[in-house]
C-alpha angles and dihedrals in degrees: 000000000000117000145161131204132195130200106203124214127178106215114227094340092095129025095194124093112247140163123235115159133176127187140172137184139183120253124217090277094052094255121135123246115198130204136175119208108195125337105221120216125331093278090051091051090054093047090046090054091052092047094050092049092050102043109016102039137039136185092275098053131075113244096242124153109198098200136016115190122194107200096198144328104276114120094234088065102033112035095075092050089073088067091049093051089047099047104038139047102253118196099195140003119207111200139136117232118198096208091064090069103052090116090054094055099031093106088063093060109105100173108092091201091067118092127191089251094051091046091054090051092048092049091051089051093048092049101040098154096059089040087058091049091052092052092049092047092049092048091051096041094245111157115235120212132191114253104214134144114289096029112130118200116208090339089285112069111064120190111223099176152063106034112203089250092053092044091054091047089054092046090057091047095049118110086220093065110080097226101100125024114239112240121238089242091058092046091051091047092054091047092049092052092049092050096044117122115215116233121182102224101125121092124220131183128199090264099042126054134185099216111120132224102215101060130123144191135204124297088242091056091050089054089067115134105241113207127202108200114206104206138123087296109023116231140196127216113195110174106195095327116159133207095285094051092044091049091052091046092052093046093048092047088054093051091055095045097252102111108191097214092055100037111032120086100171126046138176112232104236122249098359092299098307117163097224091072103056139042134188093257095047091049090050088056095040103046108001144266126309112285131209113292110279094011121129130199099205092254120133132206128192125199127191114224135154123249107276094015121149087224142129089052112232095236088058092049089049092050093055092041095052087053090057099260122136108223123206128182131205095222088189093315134103113254125193135209124182145165122206092345126123117273117250117243112247096013115123135194119264128211122253120244115269132240110252129188096217113077136171124284117241122248092248 
């Protein structure tokens, strides 16, 4: 089935990495179906609106978005979706809301001062962006659906992760859920990582890489809704998924006979190309083993980064490249991937990122 997908950047308007993705495909009757997967920050939501109006709609078509999917709660994925819900007729919103599952995690609450009502309020306060999306959707009569493993949207977009069980596990682990107090050491560690400056002093070769196996990301990132798109060239949208979510996505895809490594030709690089979301072994299972130097497999990867960003990290680019994948970054621009759809007038091909021997030092 023909489709196209756009990763939307905003030039110099925003210096923070964010994901805003639009896609459409033709159904069996030749009609377009349109979906938005994440809306970035406010500037991305406004740019996404402009892009949809210019390339997905015209004066003779109703401005209807069939599906909006919010991968997870971080502001760089959710803020811009408020603009999309406001400006377009949206048929369905897929989004997981922590406060709906208070009963499921209530036995983990150790503080006797917390009531179910107060926990719900605290969760809404801790996840304000998806709380805002819920309010807009309810005001406009947009139905909201859970986005758990096994859900299939329009027969084409299959959710691989999270399962509800995994989501609840992550909800309990999250520092935003007041069940376990975060230690000072953990708080310092998060601050140190955020403040770390990347310096390319490590050397990689084609046969040796500096990615690590035992790395982790936040519980919220692991909550990302991972989408397997079943089109002419199957694709994978990952949000900010980490190793645990990717592992569960791969395992589930294998159980349903849709092995990602063998069937997916286009993939979103998780978390803007951060190195705490992938490892050598997970990439071997996700996209394939290392190929001969300079060889490509025909697979493509996109990564959303701001203009001037230090992401994607070079060791992540190298890891995808040595497995035969051509990697492209937005760098504040809009980049376009399509299969069996008309070319856009004035749009030109861009070059993939290159393999480089110098990569970033680790924090420790």
